[in-house]
Structure formats: structure tokens, C-alpha cells
C-alpha positions in Angstrom: -63.0 -16.9 -11.1 -61.8 -13.8 -9.3 -59.5 -13.2 -6.4 -61.3 -11.6 -3.4 -59.5 -9.5 -0.8 -60.9 -9.5 2.8 -62.0 -5.9 2.2 -64.4 -7.2 -0.4 -65.5 -10.3 1.5 -66.8 -8.3 4.5 -69.5 -6.5 2.4 -70.8 -9.9 1.5 -71.2 -10.7 5.2 -72.4 -7.4 6.6 -74.7 -4.8 4.9 -72.7 -1.7 4.1 -72.3 0.7 1.2 -70.2 -1.6 -1.0 -72.5 -4.6 -0.5 -74.6 -4.3 -3.7 -71.6 -4.0 -5.9 -69.8 -6.9 -4.2 -73.0 -9.0 -4.4 -73.3 -8.2 -8.2 -69.7 -9.2 -8.8 -70.2 -12.5 -7.0 -73.4 -13.2 -8.9 -71.7 -12.6 -12.2 -68.8 -14.9 -11.3 -69.4 -17.1 -8.2 -65.9 -18.6 -8.4 -63.8 -17.2 -5.5 -60.1 -17.5 -4.8 -58.7 -16.0 -1.6 -55.5 -15.8 0.4 -55.1 -18.5 3.1 -55.3 -15.9 5.9 -58.5 -14.3 4.6 -60.8 -16.2 6.9 -58.8 -15.0 10.0 -58.9 -11.4 8.6 -62.6 -11.6 8.1 -63.3 -13.1 11.6 -61.2 -10.3 13.1 -63.1 -7.6 11.2 -66.4 -9.0 12.3 -65.4 -9.4 15.9 -64.1 -5.8 16.1 -67.6 -4.6 15.0 -69.3 -6.1 18.1 -67.6 -3.9 20.8 -67.7 -0.9 18.4 -71.5 -1.3 18.4 -71.8 -1.5 14.6 -72.9 -5.2 14.6 -75.5 -6.5 17.0 -75.9 -10.2 18.1 -78.3 -11.0 15.3 -76.2 -9.3 12.7 -73.1 -11.0 14.0 -74.7 -14.4 13.8 -75.9 -13.8 10.3 -72.5 -12.5 9.2 -70.8 -15.6 10.7 -73.2 -17.9 8.8 -72.5 -16.1 5.5 -68.7 -16.2 6.1 -68.9 -19.9 6.9 -70.7 -20.5 3.6 -68.2 -18.5 1.7 -65.3 -20.4 3.4 -66.8 -23.7 2.2 -67.0 -22.4 -1.4 -63.8 -20.6 -2.1 -60.3 -21.8 -3.1 -57.4 -20.8 -1.0 -53.8 -19.8 -2.1 -51.7 -21.5 0.6 -48.6 -19.9 2.3 -45.3 -20.9 0.8 -41.7 -19.6 0.7 -42.5 -18.1 -2.7 -45.4 -16.1 -1.2 -43.2 -14.8 1.6 -40.5 -13.8 -0.8 -42.8 -12.0 -3.2 -44.7 -10.3 -0.3 -41.3 -8.9 0.9 -40.9 -7.3 -2.6 -44.4 -5.9 -2.7 -43.8 -3.9 0.5 -42.3 -1.4 -1.9 -45.9 -0.2 -2.3 -46.1 0.8 1.4 -48.6 -2.0 2.0 -49.4 -3.5 5.4 -48.0 -7.0 5.8 -51.5 -8.7 5.4 -52.1 -6.7 2.2 -48.8 -7.6 0.8 -49.6 -11.3 1.4 -53.1 -10.8 -0.2 -51.6 -9.2 -3.3 -48.9 -11.8 -3.6 -51.5 -14.6 -3.4 -53.5 -12.8 -6.1 -50.4 -12.4 -8.4 -49.3 -16.0 -7.9 -52.8 -17.2 -8.7 -52.9 -15.0 -11.8 -49.6 -16.6 -13.1 -51.4 -20.0 -12.9 -54.2 -18.8 -15.2 -53.8 -19.7 -18.8 -54.6 -16.1 -19.8 -52.2 -14.6 -17.2 -54.8 -11.9 -16.4 -56.7 -11.9 -13.2 -59.2 -9.7 -11.4 -58.8 -8.7 -7.8 -62.0 -7.7 -6.0 -61.0 -5.1 -3.4 -62.2 -2.0 -1.6 -58.8 -1.1 0.1 -57.5 2.0 -1.8 -53.8 1.4 -1.2 -54.1 -2.3 -2.2 -56.1 -1.4 -5.3 -53.4 1.0 -6.4 -50.6 -1.6 -5.7 -52.5 -4.3 -7.6 -53.1 -2.1 -10.6 -49.4 -1.2 -10.6 -48.5 -4.9 -10.5 -50.7 -5.5 -13.6 -53.9 -7.0 -12.0 -57.4 -5.9 -13.1 -59.1 -4.3 -10.1 -62.8 -4.5 -9.4 -65.2 -2.9 -8.9 -64.2 -0.3 -11.5 -64.6 3.4 -11.1 -63.0 3.6 -7.7 -59.6 5.1 -6.8 
């Protein structure tokens, strides 16, 4: 099971450069854990693409269907006071608020694992760097 940031969920919904690597990671380990707000982040990202002209009506419908299927299969880390407190601390990495919440959720989920090691699937460079600094394994490998 891996923790998926919204930046890695979108390439599963819309065909873009990272899509093949994201699809491979999902095929290798279909268990997904996400932050409670990931669905909203993904809907927002998909809706912004319509007026930008990067996603037509058919593509938008297909992306919504994929996202709905993913939502039905993933496990969510819910918001708590502990999440908020830890996200405050993680702002030291100069993250956006939503990214600090994502990273906090990934870290709290990692603590629950018996191994204590967790992988974050992410394409956001700043979040990848912060996650690595906080001791998470970051996928896909070979990116900054």
C-alpha cells in the first residue's frame, strides 16, 4: 500500500507525461492511501483544465469516471487536531497548506505501519523534497 498525493492521482485520470509511470506504480501495488482532501484537490485540478482548453468534454467525462473509481477504492487519512498540528510544523519546508496536509497525512499513515516505512507517490517537486527530508520513500524514483 502506498500513499498517493493529488499530483500523482491526476495522471491516472488524464493522459499526460507521468501517466505511464503512475499506472505502473498502481499496477505493482493497487492499495492506495490518500489525504481526506485529495478528492477535492483532484476535482479542482480537473475542472481548471476545462476552461484552459486542455481537457475537452469527452476527456473530462472519462477523467471523472476514473476519479470516481479511484475514490471508491482508496483509504483516506481523516482530518484531526494531530494532522493540523503536524501540518503547522511541516510548513518549515515552505510548502503550500494543502501540501503540508498531504505530507502530514502520509507521515501519520507511515507511523501506523508496522515497518514504519512508507512510500509517497508524488510529482510535486517541493513536496517530494520535503517528504524525503521527513524520512519517507518517494516514488517514482529518479526525479528531483
